[in-house]
C-alpha positions as CSV (number, residue, x, y, z in Angstrom):
1,M,-83.8,-134.3,-154.3
2,T,-84.2,-135.8,-150.9
3,D,-84.5,-139.4,-150.0
4,S,-85.6,-140.2,-146.6
5,C,-84.8,-143.7,-145.6
6,P,-84.4,-145.0,-149.2
7,A,-85.1,-148.8,-149.7
8,G,-82.2,-151.2,-149.2
9,L,-80.5,-149.3,-146.5
10,P,-79.5,-151.2,-143.4
11,K,-82.0,-151.3,-140.7
12,H,-79.7,-149.8,-138.0
13,Y,-80.3,-146.1,-139.0
14,D,-82.8,-144.3,-136.8
15,H,-83.0,-141.6,-139.5
16,Y,-81.4,-141.2,-143.0
17,D,-81.4,-138.4,-145.6
18,T,-79.5,-137.8,-148.8
19,V,-79.3,-134.7,-151.1
20,S,-77.3,-134.3,-154.2
21,Y,-76.2,-130.8,-155.2
22,T,-74.7,-129.1,-158.2
23,P,-71.1,-128.0,-157.6
24,F,-71.7,-124.3,-157.1
25,P,-70.9,-122.2,-154.0
26,Q,-74.5,-121.2,-153.3
27,N,-75.4,-124.9,-152.5
28,I,-73.1,-124.8,-149.4
29,P,-75.6,-122.7,-147.3
30,L,-78.5,-124.8,-148.6
31,A,-76.7,-128.0,-147.4
32,R,-75.8,-126.4,-144.1
33,R,-79.4,-125.4,-143.4
34,H,-80.7,-128.7,-144.5
35,V,-78.5,-130.7,-142.1
36,A,-79.2,-128.3,-139.3
37,R,-83.1,-128.7,-139.9
38,L,-82.6,-132.5,-139.9
39,A,-80.8,-132.4,-136.7
40,A,-83.6,-130.4,-135.0
41,A,-86.3,-132.5,-136.6
42,W,-84.8,-135.8,-135.5
43,G,-84.9,-134.4,-131.8
44,H,-81.5,-132.9,-131.4
45,P,-81.7,-129.2,-131.8
46,G,-78.6,-128.7,-129.6
47,A,-76.5,-130.5,-132.3
48,A,-77.9,-128.6,-135.1
49,G,-75.3,-125.8,-135.0
50,D,-72.3,-128.3,-135.0
51,A,-73.9,-130.4,-137.6
52,A,-74.4,-127.4,-139.8
53,L,-70.8,-126.3,-139.5
54,L,-69.5,-129.8,-140.2
55,A,-71.7,-129.9,-143.4
56,S,-70.4,-126.4,-144.4
57,E,-66.7,-127.4,-144.0
58,L,-67.1,-130.7,-145.8
59,C,-69.1,-129.3,-148.6
60,T,-66.6,-126.4,-149.1
61,N,-63.7,-128.9,-149.3
62,A,-65.6,-130.9,-151.8
63,L,-66.4,-128.0,-153.9
64,L,-62.8,-126.6,-153.7
65,H,-60.9,-129.9,-154.1
66,G,-63.2,-132.7,-155.2
67,C,-65.8,-131.5,-157.6
68,L,-65.8,-131.7,-161.3
69,R,-68.1,-129.6,-163.5
70,D,-71.4,-131.2,-164.3
71,R,-70.9,-133.8,-161.5
72,L,-72.9,-133.7,-158.4
73,F,-71.7,-134.0,-154.7
74,R,-73.9,-135.7,-152.2
75,V,-74.5,-135.0,-148.6
76,E,-75.8,-137.9,-146.4
77,T,-77.1,-137.3,-142.9
78,S,-77.8,-140.2,-140.6
79,L,-78.7,-140.7,-136.9
80,T,-77.8,-144.1,-135.3
81,G,-78.4,-144.3,-131.6
82,K,-76.1,-141.6,-130.2
83,V,-74.3,-140.8,-133.4
84,L,-75.2,-138.1,-135.9
85,R,-73.1,-138.5,-139.2
86,V,-72.6,-136.0,-141.9
87,A,-70.9,-137.5,-145.0
88,V,-70.0,-135.7,-148.2
89,T,-69.2,-137.5,-151.4
90,D,-67.4,-136.1,-154.4
91,P,-66.1,-137.4,-157.7
92,K,-62.4,-137.0,-157.2
93,D,-60.3,-139.5,-155.2
94,E,-56.9,-138.2,-156.4
95,R,-56.9,-135.3,-153.9
96,L,-57.5,-136.8,-150.3
97,P,-58.0,-134.3,-147.6
98,E,-55.4,-133.7,-145.0
99,V,-55.1,-131.4,-141.9
100,R,-52.6,-128.6,-142.6
101,A,-51.6,-125.6,-140.8
102,A,-52.8,-122.3,-142.5
103,E,-50.5,-119.4,-142.5
104,D,-51.6,-116.1,-141.0
105,G,-53.6,-114.2,-143.5
106,E,-54.5,-117.3,-145.6
107,Q,-58.2,-117.5,-146.5
108,F,-58.4,-121.3,-146.6
109,G,-56.7,-124.2,-144.9
110,R,-58.5,-124.4,-141.5
111,G,-61.7,-126.4,-142.4
112,L,-60.3,-129.8,-141.3
113,L,-58.9,-128.3,-138.2
114,I,-62.5,-127.2,-137.4
115,V,-63.9,-130.6,-138.2
116,G,-61.4,-132.2,-135.9
117,V,-62.4,-130.0,-133.1
118,L,-66.2,-130.5,-133.5
119,A,-66.4,-134.0,-134.5
120,R,-65.7,-137.1,-132.2
121,R,-64.5,-139.1,-135.3
122,W,-63.9,-138.2,-138.9
123,A,-62.2,-140.0,-141.8
124,V,-62.1,-140.5,-145.5
125,E,-63.3,-143.5,-147.6
126,K,-62.0,-144.0,-151.1
127,L,-64.7,-145.2,-153.4
128,T,-64.4,-146.8,-156.9
129,V,-65.1,-143.3,-158.2
130,G,-64.5,-140.5,-155.8
131,K,-64.4,-140.4,-152.1
132,T,-66.6,-139.8,-149.0
133,V,-65.4,-137.6,-146.2
134,W,-67.5,-138.2,-143.0
135,A,-67.7,-136.7,-139.6
136,E,-69.6,-137.9,-136.5
137,L,-71.1,-136.0,-133.5
138,D,-71.8,-138.0,-130.3
139,I,-75.2,-136.8,-128.9
140,P,-77.4,-138.0,-126.2
141,R,-79.9,-140.9,-127.0
142,S,-82.8,-138.6,-125.9
143,P,-83.0,-134.9,-126.0
144,D,-83.6,-134.9,-122.3
145,A,-80.3,-136.9,-121.6
C-alpha cells in the first residue's frame, strides 16, 4: 500500500511516499528495504544505508512500544531540497520515546542513540491519536554535490 505524492500534500515535497504495515516483526526489514530503495531512486544512493537504519530503528521502537494489535503503523519518507525525512507513526501516545543508556548485555535500549548519531535532527510529535517519531538526514542537493 504505497501512495506516491498523494493529493492534498504541500507542494514543497520533491518526493513523498507512505506505506502502512501490520505490527509484526517481519515488516521491519520490508520497511527498511523500501526506504533504502526510495533514497536510491530519488537520486541519493549514498544516503540509502543511513535512511534504512533510521527506518529500522524507528519501526522497531514503534513495534515494541507504540503498536496495538490490529492497528497499523505508518512509515512516511519524504525528500525536500536537501533533507530526507523518515517518519514513523504509531497509535500509542502514552509512551513517548526517550534516549536512555542501555546496560551491558541488554538487548534493547540503543535505538534512539543510533538515531541521534545518524540523524541531523529528530523529534516526536504527539497526535490526537498516537504519535509520529521522525528523523532527518541532510543530503547534498544533487548527487554530484
